[in-house]
C-alpha positions as CSV (number, residue, x, y, z in Angstrom):
1,M,-16.4,5.7,5.3
2,T,-18.1,3.9,2.3
3,C,-16.3,2.6,-1.1
4,V,-16.4,4.9,-4.1
5,M,-16.1,1.9,-6.4
6,C,-19.3,0.2,-5.0
7,K,-21.0,3.7,-4.9
8,G,-21.7,3.3,-1.3
9,H,-22.7,-0.4,-1.2
10,G,-19.3,-1.3,0.6
11,R,-17.9,-0.2,3.9
12,L,-14.1,0.7,4.2
13,E,-12.4,-1.4,7.1
14,D,-8.9,-0.6,8.4
15,K,-6.5,-3.7,7.7
16,L,-2.8,-4.2,7.2
17,T,-2.2,-5.3,3.4
18,T,0.8,-5.9,1.0
19,F,1.6,-3.3,-1.4
20,M,3.3,-4.4,-4.6
21,T,4.8,-2.3,-7.5
22,D,7.0,-2.9,-10.3
23,L,9.8,-0.2,-10.5
24,G,11.3,-1.3,-13.8
25,K,14.4,-2.9,-12.5
26,C,13.1,-4.1,-9.3
27,V,9.9,-5.4,-7.8
28,L,9.1,-3.9,-4.5
29,I,6.8,-5.6,-1.8
30,V,5.8,-3.4,1.0
31,K,4.4,-5.7,3.9
32,N,2.0,-4.6,6.8
33,V,0.6,-1.5,5.1
34,P,-2.1,0.4,6.8
35,T,-5.2,0.2,4.1
36,H,-8.8,1.1,3.8
37,V,-10.2,-2.0,2.4
38,C,-13.9,-2.3,0.9
39,T,-16.0,-5.2,2.7
40,Q,-17.8,-5.7,-0.7
41,C,-15.6,-5.2,-3.6
42,G,-12.0,-5.5,-2.1
43,E,-11.0,-2.2,-3.3
44,R,-8.2,-0.8,-1.5
45,A,-7.5,3.2,-0.5
46,Y,-4.7,4.7,1.2
47,S,-4.6,7.8,3.5
48,N,-2.4,10.8,2.3
49,D,0.1,10.0,4.9
50,V,0.5,6.6,3.8
51,A,0.5,7.2,0.1
52,K,3.4,9.5,0.7
53,Q,5.2,6.9,2.6
54,L,5.0,4.5,-0.1
55,E,6.1,6.9,-2.6
56,M,9.1,7.4,-0.5
57,I,10.0,3.8,0.0
58,A,9.5,3.4,-3.9
59,N,11.7,6.3,-4.6
60,S,14.4,4.7,-2.4
61,F,14.5,1.5,-4.5
62,K,14.3,2.9,-8.0
63,D,17.8,2.5,-8.6
64,A,18.3,-0.7,-6.8
65,I,20.7,-3.5,-8.2
66,I,18.2,-6.2,-6.8
67,E,15.4,-7.6,-8.7
68,V,13.0,-8.0,-5.5
69,A,12.9,-6.1,-2.5
70,I,10.7,-7.2,0.3
71,V,10.4,-4.5,3.2
72,N,7.8,-3.8,6.0
73,Y,5.8,-0.7,6.4
74,P,7.6,1.6,9.1
75,D,5.8,1.4,12.3
76,R,5.3,4.6,13.8
77,A,4.9,3.4,17.3
78,A,8.6,2.1,17.2
């Protein structure tokens, strides 16, 4: 696959990255997320399945009492 941000100049490689989002009351950090990363610009893209999983994880922490949550992306092989 090629990067849409680089207009085809970069190639997407599969890597494990860290996803961070601010949920208002809680900052969520998800480690070891399967990601497509551009070799040229570093742009990140997620498959539909990974995006859905990240949304489910984020929704589970929206009403969290803690300020920062750090979790590992679920390993489907386990």
